[in-house]
C-alpha positions in Angstrom: 0.0 0.0 0.0 2.9 2.3 0.5 3.7 2.5 -3.2 0.0 2.9 -4.0 -0.2 6.3 -2.2 3.0 7.5 -3.8 2.3 11.0 -5.1 3.3 10.2 -8.7 1.2 7.1 -8.6 -1.9 8.9 -7.4 -1.5 12.0 -9.5 0.1 10.9 -12.7 0.1 7.1 -13.2 -3.5 6.6 -12.0 -4.5 9.4 -14.5 -6.1 11.7 -12.0 -4.1 14.5 -13.7 -5.8 13.9 -17.0 -9.3 13.5 -15.5 -9.1 16.8 -13.6 -7.6 18.5 -16.7 -10.6 17.3 -18.8 -13.1 18.6 -16.2 -11.4 22.0 -16.1 -11.4 22.2 -20.0 -15.1 21.2 -19.9 -15.9 24.1 -17.5 -13.9 26.5 -19.7 -15.6 25.5 -22.9 -19.1 25.7 -21.3 -18.3 29.2 -20.0 -16.9 30.4 -23.3 -19.5 29.0 -25.6 -22.7 28.5 -23.6 -21.9 31.2 -21.0 -23.0 28.9 -18.2 -21.5 26.4 -15.8 -21.9 22.8 -16.9 -24.1 20.5 -15.0 -22.4 18.3 -12.4 -23.6 15.2 -14.2 -21.6 16.3 -17.3 -18.5 16.9 -15.2 -18.9 13.6 -13.5 -19.2 11.8 -16.9 -16.2 13.6 -18.4 -14.1 12.8 -15.2 -15.0 9.1 -15.0 -14.7 8.5 -18.8 -11.3 10.1 -19.0 -10.1 8.2 -16.0 -11.4 4.9 -17.4 -10.2 5.5 -21.0 -6.6 6.5 -20.1 -6.3 3.7 -17.6 -7.5 1.1 -20.1 -4.9 2.3 -22.6 -2.0 2.0 -20.1 -3.3 -1.3 -18.8 -2.8 -2.8 -22.2 0.7 -1.3 -22.5 1.7 -2.4 -19.0 1.1 -6.0 -20.1 3.6 -5.7 -22.9 6.5 -3.5 -21.6 8.0 -2.6 -18.2 10.7 -0.1 -19.1 9.4 2.9 -17.3 8.2 3.9 -13.8 4.6 4.2 -15.0 4.5 0.7 -16.6 6.1 -0.8 -13.5 3.5 0.9 -11.3 0.7 -0.6 -13.4 2.3 -4.0 -13.2 2.5 -3.8 -9.4 -1.0 -2.6 -8.9 -2.8 -4.4 -11.7 -5.4 -6.0 -9.4 -6.3 -2.7 -7.9 -6.5 -1.0 -11.3 -8.6 -3.7 -12.8 -11.0 -3.5 -9.9 -11.2 0.3 -10.3 -12.0 -0.1 -14.0 -15.0 -2.3 -13.2 -16.1 0.1 -10.5 -15.9 3.1 -12.8 -18.1 1.3 -15.4 -20.6 0.6 -12.7 -20.7 4.2 -11.6 -21.1 5.4 -15.2 -24.0 3.0 -15.9 -25.7 4.0 -12.6 -25.4 7.8 -13.4 -26.8 7.3 -16.9 -29.7 5.0 -16.0 -30.8 7.1 -13.0 -30.8 10.5 -14.7 -33.9 10.8 -16.8 -33.3 14.4 -17.9 -30.4 13.1 -20.0 -32.8 10.9 -22.0 -35.1 13.9 -22.7 -32.2 16.0 -23.9 -30.8 13.3 -26.2 -34.1 13.3 -28.0 -33.5 16.9 -29.2 -30.0 16.2 -30.6 -29.8 16.6 -34.4 -28.8 13.8 -36.7 -25.6 15.6 -37.7 -24.5 15.8 -34.0 -25.4 12.1 -33.6 -23.0 11.5 -36.5 -20.3 13.3 -34.7 -20.9 11.2 -31.6 -20.8 8.0 -33.7 -17.5 9.1 -35.4 -16.0 9.9 -32.0 -17.0 6.5 -30.6 -15.4 4.7 -33.6 -12.2 6.7 -33.2 -12.1 6.0 -29.5 -12.2 2.3 -30.3 -9.8 2.4 -33.2 -7.2 4.3 -31.0 -6.2 1.0 -29.6 -5.4 -0.5 -33.0 -1.9 0.9 -33.4 -1.0 -1.4 -30.4 -2.7 -4.4 -31.9 -0.5 -7.3 -32.9 -3.0 -8.1 -35.7 -1.7 -5.0 -37.5 2.0 -5.4 -36.8 2.6 -7.4 -39.9 2.1 -4.5 -42.3 5.4 -2.9 -43.2 4.0 -0.5 -45.8 5.5 3.0 -45.4 2.3 4.8 -46.3 0.3 2.6 -44.0 2.7 3.4 -41.1 2.3 7.2 -41.8 -1.5 6.9 -41.9 -1.4 5.0 -38.6 0.9 7.6 -37.0 -1.3 10.5 -38.0 -4.4 8.7 -36.9 -3.0 8.1 -33.4 -2.4 11.8 -32.8 -5.5 13.0 -34.6 -7.8 10.5 -32.8 -6.7 11.5 -29.3 -7.0 15.2 -30.2 -10.4 14.7 -31.6 -11.6 12.7 -28.6 -10.4 15.3 -26.2 -11.9 18.1 -28.3 -15.3 16.3 -28.4 -15.3 15.3 -24.7 -14.4 18.8 -23.4 -15.9 21.1 -26.1 -18.8 19.5 -27.9 -20.2 16.9 -25.4 -20.9 19.4 -22.6 -22.5 22.0 -24.8 -23.9 19.9 -27.6 -26.8 22.3 -28.1 -24.3 25.1 -29.0 -22.0 25.3 -32.0 -18.7 27.1 -32.5 -16.8 25.5 -35.3 -13.8 27.8 -35.0 -13.5 27.2 -31.3 -13.7 23.4 -31.9 -10.9 23.7 -34.5 -8.7 25.8 -32.4 -9.1 23.4 -29.4 -8.4 20.5 -31.7 -5.1 21.9 -33.0 -4.0 22.9 -29.5 -4.5 19.4 -28.2 -3.0 17.9 -31.3 0.2 19.8 -30.6 0.3 18.5 -27.1 -0.4 14.9 -28.3 2.5 15.1 -30.8 4.9 16.5 -28.2 3.9 13.9 -25.7 4.8 11.1 -28.1 8.4 12.3 -27.8 8.7 11.0 -24.3 7.3 7.6 -25.4 9.5 7.2 -28.5 11.8 4.5 -27.0 8.8 2.4 -25.7 6.9 3.0 -29.0 9.9 1.9 -31.0 10.2 -1.2 -28.9 6.5 -2.0 -29.3 6.7 -1.2 -33.0 4.0 1.4 -32.5 3.7 4.0 -35.3 3.7 7.6 -34.0 4.6 10.7 -35.8 7.9 10.7 -33.9 8.9 7.1 -34.7 7.8 7.4 -38.3 9.2 10.9 -39.3 11.8 11.4 -36.6 12.1 13.8 -33.8 13.9 16.5 -35.8 11.1 16.6 -38.4 8.5 16.9 -35.6 10.2 19.7 -33.7 11.6 21.7 -36.6 8.8 21.4 -39.1 5.5 19.9 -37.8 5.2 21.8 -34.5 6.0 25.2 -35.9 3.4 24.7 -38.8 0.7 23.6 -36.4 1.5 26.4 -34.0 1.2 28.9 -36.9 -2.2 27.3 -37.7 -3.2 27.6 -34.0 -2.3 31.3 -34.0 -4.3 31.8 -37.2 -7.4 30.2 -35.7 -7.0 32.4 -32.5 -6.9 35.5 -34.8 -10.1 34.3 -36.5 -11.8 33.7 -33.2 -11.1 37.3 -32.3 -12.1 39.0 -35.6 -14.8 36.6 -36.9 -16.3 35.0 -33.9 -15.8 38.1 -31.7 -14.1 36.3 -28.9 -12.8 38.7 -26.2 -9.2 39.9 -26.2 -8.3 38.0 -23.0 -9.1 34.7 -24.8 -6.7 35.7 -27.5 -4.0 36.6 -25.0 -4.4 33.3 -23.1 -4.3 31.2 -26.2 -1.3 33.1 -27.5 0.5 32.5 -24.2 -0.1 28.7 -24.4 1.1 28.8 -28.0 4.3 30.5 -27.0 4.8 28.0 -24.1 4.4 25.1 -26.6 7.2 26.5 -28.8 9.3 27.1 -25.7 8.8 23.5 -24.4 9.4 22.0 -27.9 12.7 23.8 -28.0 13.8 22.4 -24.6 12.6 18.8 -24.9 16.2 17.5 -24.1 16.0 18.9 -20.6 12.8 17.0 -19.8 13.8 13.4 -19.0 11.3 11.9 -16.6 7.8 10.7 -17.6 6.1 12.7 -14.9 8.0 15.8 -16.1 6.6 15.4 -19.6 3.1 15.1 -18.2 3.6 18.1 -16.0 5.2 20.4 -18.6 3.4 19.4 -21.7 -0.1 18.4 -20.6 0.1 20.9 -17.8 -0.7 23.4 -20.5 -4.2 22.0 -20.4 -4.4 23.3 -16.8 -3.0 26.7 -17.7 -5.4 27.2 -20.6 -8.4 26.0 -18.7 -7.7 27.8 -15.4 -6.9 31.1 -17.0 -9.9 30.9 -19.3 -12.2 30.2 -16.3 -10.7 33.0 -14.2 -11.0 35.6 -16.9 -14.6 34.7 -17.7 -15.5 35.2 -14.1 -13.7 38.5 -13.7 
């Protein structure tokens, strides 16, 4: 039990960090687009689903490789983690079955938005395929590139849907969705850098393992950052988003460039989570605070 309450285990390896970040981003999106605080049921669903989804992904990896502190933690506490996964599913089912207002709201969702939900569900399932041994036989270079792009795009799409579309499905802001998508895509690409050794060992195709770290840092990240800044500008001039939002998003964009230029100095897994995905916290917290001021 001593290891189970280790601060890195509780905060990072158990994925509480990601679950809390998802909740904060959900609150920010709801305040920015719907101008209201999201319902507690929505926040609970986002928290529980994020916790379950990330844990499931790392459970699969922990059964294949034990080369990092995180994988070793999963291996040591596999029984507890598996029990928690079942428990989380039970809580999710209970919340959905015992909240009748959700059923009424779902009846008013348009067919186009149901299509988005369906696509997101498929992408969430397919996200695990890059790790599948059934696909490891394919050595085609084009296939590897498609698989690498899909891995980053799918996780960015799922995060964008869960924190931007799902909590405010009755509202629409395409530019906001696109900007959030590119922001999270940048973080997903940078995060793959820390996993490059494990990904190479598992023969997992990521943008880093397929194209190389220099291509990612010197070409891909700057291009996507420029696109991110362009979308921020459009949000200000076209969607009439307030200046504070532009400043916050510009700050996170600058921090992304700064972190990408100093990746060699970030060696530990928990440091990567803190510095890279910590930008999710900065974006969400500043966005919430400025809306409330």
